[in-house]
C-alpha positions in Angstrom: -22.8 -57.2 -105.3 -24.9 -58.8 -102.5 -25.4 -56.0 -100.0 -24.2 -58.4 -97.0 -20.6 -58.3 -98.8 -20.9 -54.2 -98.3 -21.9 -54.7 -94.8 -19.0 -57.2 -94.3 -16.5 -54.8 -95.9 -17.4 -51.8 -93.7 -17.2 -54.0 -90.4 -13.8 -55.1 -91.3 -12.7 -51.5 -92.3 -14.0 -49.8 -89.2 -12.6 -52.6 -86.8 -9.2 -52.5 -88.6 -9.0 -48.9 -88.1 -10.1 -48.5 -84.4 -7.6 -51.0 -83.3 -4.9 -49.0 -85.3 -5.7 -46.0 -83.2 -4.6 -47.8 -80.1 -1.3 -49.5 -81.5 -0.3 -45.7 -82.0 -0.4 -45.4 -78.2 3.2 -46.6 -77.4 4.9 -46.6 -73.8 8.0 -44.6 -74.2 11.3 -45.5 -71.9 12.1 -43.7 -68.7 15.2 -41.5 -68.3 16.7 -41.8 -65.4 15.5 -43.4 -62.1 12.5 -45.6 -62.3 9.8 -44.2 -59.9 6.6 -43.8 -58.7 6.6 -39.6 -59.9 8.7 -41.0 -63.2 5.9 -43.2 -64.7 3.0 -40.8 -63.3 4.8 -37.8 -65.3 5.0 -40.3 -68.3 1.4 -40.8 -68.3 0.7 -37.2 -68.1 2.9 -37.0 -70.9 0.9 -39.1 -73.0 -2.3 -37.6 -71.8 -3.0 -35.8 -75.4 -2.3 -39.1 -77.2 -5.0 -41.0 -75.1 -7.4 -38.0 -75.8 -6.8 -37.9 -79.1 -7.6 -41.8 -79.3 -10.8 -41.7 -77.1 -11.8 -38.9 -79.5 -11.2 -40.5 -82.6 -12.5 -44.0 -81.4 -16.0 -42.2 -80.6 -15.9 -40.5 -84.0 -15.4 -43.8 -85.8 -18.3 -45.3 -83.3 -20.9 -43.0 -84.5 -19.9 -42.9 -88.3 -20.1 -46.6 -88.1 -23.4 -46.5 -86.5 -24.6 -44.1 -89.3 -23.1 -46.1 -91.8 -24.9 -49.1 -90.8 -28.3 -47.3 -90.9 -28.1 -45.9 -94.3 -26.3 -49.0 -96.1 -28.1 -51.5 -94.0 -31.3 -50.3 -92.6 -32.5 -47.6 -94.8 -31.2 -48.8 -98.5 -33.1 -52.5 -99.3 -30.3 -52.9 -101.8 -27.4 -51.3 -103.5 -26.0 -50.2 -106.9 -22.4 -49.1 -108.4 -22.8 -45.7 -107.7 -23.5 -46.5 -104.1 -20.8 -48.8 -103.5 -18.5 -45.9 -105.4 -19.5 -43.3 -102.9 -18.8 -46.2 -99.9 -15.2 -46.6 -101.5 -14.5 -42.8 -101.1 -15.9 -42.8 -97.5 -13.6 -46.0 -96.6 -10.8 -44.2 -97.9 -10.9 -41.2 -95.5 -12.1 -43.6 -92.8 -8.7 -45.4 -93.1 -6.9 -42.0 -92.7 -8.0 -41.5 -89.4 -5.2 -43.2 -87.5 -3.1 -40.4 -89.3 -5.0 -37.6 -88.5 -5.5 -38.7 -84.7 -1.7 -39.0 -84.1 -1.1 -35.8 -85.8 -3.7 -34.1 -83.3 -2.2 -36.2 -80.3 1.2 -35.1 -80.7 0.7 -31.5 -82.2 -2.9 -30.8 -81.0 -1.6 -27.3 -80.1 -1.0 -26.2 -83.5 -3.2 -24.9 -85.8 -2.3 -27.3 -88.5 -3.0 -30.2 -86.9 -6.4 -28.9 -86.0 -7.1 -27.8 -89.2 -6.5 -31.2 -90.7 -8.2 -32.9 -88.3 -11.0 -30.8 -89.0 -11.3 -31.1 -92.4 -10.7 -34.6 -92.1 -14.0 -34.8 -90.1 -15.8 -32.3 -92.6 -15.0 -34.4 -95.4 -16.1 -38.0 -93.9 -19.4 -36.2 -92.8 -20.2 -35.0 -96.3 -19.7 -38.2 -97.9 -21.7 -40.0 -95.2 -24.8 -37.6 -96.0 -24.3 -37.5 -99.5 -24.9 -41.3 -99.5 -27.8 -41.1 -97.4 -29.2 -38.5 -100.0 -28.5 -40.9 -102.8 -30.1 -43.9 -101.2 -33.1 -41.3 -100.4 -33.0 -40.0 -104.0 -31.9 -42.9 -106.6 -34.4 -44.8 -108.7 -32.4 -47.6 -108.6 -32.5 -48.3 -104.4 -35.7 -49.3 -102.6 -35.8 -47.8 -99.2 -37.4 -48.6 -96.0 -40.4 -46.6 -95.1 -39.0 -43.4 -93.8 -39.9 -41.3 -91.3 -39.7 -37.7 -91.6 -38.9 -36.8 -87.8 -36.2 -39.6 -87.6 -35.0 -38.1 -91.2 -34.5 -34.7 -89.6 -32.9 -36.0 -86.4 -30.4 -38.1 -88.9 -30.0 -35.0 -90.8 -28.6 -32.9 -87.6 -26.6 -35.8 -86.2 -24.7 -35.9 -89.6 -24.3 -32.4 -89.8 -23.6 -31.1 -86.3 -19.7 -32.4 -86.5 -19.6 -30.8 -89.7 -20.3 -27.7 -88.8 -18.6 -28.2 -85.2 -15.6 -28.9 -87.4 -16.0 -26.0 -89.4 -16.3 -23.7 -86.3 -13.5 -25.5 -84.5 -11.1 -24.4 -87.8 -12.5 -20.6 -87.2 -11.9 -20.7 -83.6 -8.2 -22.5 -84.1 -6.6 -18.9 -85.1 -7.8 -17.7 -81.9 -7.4 -20.4 -79.3 -6.7 -24.2 -80.5 -7.7 -25.7 -76.8 -11.2 -24.6 -77.5 -11.1 -26.1 -80.8 -10.6 -29.5 -79.5 -13.5 -28.6 -76.9 -15.7 -28.0 -80.2 -14.9 -31.3 -81.6 -15.4 -33.1 -78.0 -18.6 -31.1 -78.0 -19.5 -32.7 -81.6 -18.9 -36.4 -80.4 -20.9 -35.8 -77.3 -23.8 -34.5 -78.8 -24.0 -37.5 -81.2 -23.5 -39.8 -78.3 -26.5 -38.5 -76.7 -29.9 -40.5 -77.6 -31.9 -37.2 -76.9 -29.5 -34.7 -78.2 -31.3 -34.0 -81.7 -34.4 -33.1 -79.2 -33.0 -29.7 -78.7 -33.9 -28.3 -82.0 -37.2 -29.8 -81.8 -38.2 -25.9 -80.3 -37.2 -24.6 -83.4 -40.0 -26.8 -85.8 -43.1 -24.9 -84.6 -41.5 -22.0 -85.3 -40.4 -22.6 -88.6 -43.8 -24.5 -89.7 -45.7 -21.4 -88.5 -44.3 -19.1 -90.7 
């Protein structure tokens, strides 16, 4: 299989899934008189769906960006194992609209938070597995690896995973704070300089 075909498949799947997210947001009918207050109240009632859409859209964007770097920039060719890992990755990416709708409708329940968190963990670990395979595989040629960028990439890949684990644990006490942890993980990956916060730890570790 040519590498461009994998790129096209990835772009197509992410585009479709990101579009499906917004299709789940529907405007319900208004019972009673049609007034400005009724419309505003309707918008407020739909706010959890909008927030879950925004959260998952940004999540998919960061995963699309990470996948593009791993499969199109870091890897100079592909093999059967890499395409198989991609198949599992795309499988769970395609399920994001389901877990997003579940979170949007029942975000105050622990079950919805746990399902969404486990979903994030699975996708993040699959993407990390994909990168590690690209680096270690004897059949895949890599571009020259900058170890600083590699370390920053590891932080970006695993931060949402660790955050999801924390969010799941917190859901046993407070589901609203779990949603905040999910949001924090996405904002972390959207920031271009967020990984530099960990650079202060490096001199300490290297001096021991």
